[in-house]
N, C-alpha and C positions, 0 to 999 in steps of 0.2 A: 401350379407350383413356380412358373417364372412372375406371376406376381408378387410372390412370398421374396423370391431371389430378388426382384429389382428394389422392394422394399428396404431389404438389408442393405443392399449397396449404396443407396439415396441415402440411408441412414449411417452408414462408414463415412461416406464421405462428407455429410455435415459433421461428423464428430471430428474428424482427421482437421477439418479447415474452419472450423465454427470452436465448436468445446473446448477441443485440448488446447489452444492457441492463450484463451482465454481464462480456461485454468492455471496455464503455466504463467500468466503472467499476475493471476492471486497469489499463486506461490511465491513468486519473486516478490512482489509487495508486504507480503507477511514476513518474508525475514528479514528486509528491511528495518521492519517497525520493528519485528525482535531485538535486534542487532543493537537499536540507537543507544547511541551512549550521552554522556553528559559533557558539554563542549561543542553537540554536533551541531552542524548549522540543518535546521531540517524546514520545509514548504509544506503547511499546513495546507487542506482541502479546501478550506475558504481560503488561500491563496496568502496567506500572513505568513511572512519571514522572519525566522527565528531565530536561536541556539539555546540549546535543553542545558537549563540550569538542574534542574532535577528530577528522578524519576518515581514514582511512587507504583512500587510493581502491587502491593494490595488493592490500587483502584483502579490500576491500568492507567492512569494519567501522566502528563510530564507536566513540568513547571518550566515555561519558555519563555525567553527575554527576547524582547518585540524592538527596545528602544534600551538605552543608556539608563537604570535602575527600574524598569516598565516588566514586571513578567506577569502573563495571564497562565491559567490552568487549563490544557487542552487531553481530550481522551488519546489516547495512544492508537486508537483507528481513524482518528482525520488525520494524520500525517502522512505526506503523499507521497513525499522523496526530498533527498538533499537537493541543493541549490544546483551542483555538478549534474544532476542528472536531468534536472530540466531544460540547462541551458544549451 
């Protein structure tokens, strides 16, 4: 019985210190990705900084201007954060 109790306590500690914070961070990132708007500055997972020019909800992609007149199409899931959060 004490072995079972010890296993439950170990799992609870692991969940509280490892799994829960990771889930919270993933939820924050997903909320940020869902709240992206035109004109917002973003950073992709590849480290590319740019400004959102267009949002394609059907394909879940963004058109991002990385320099004057140069736009790339990126998946919304590859957006990491806004530059203000990174700095």
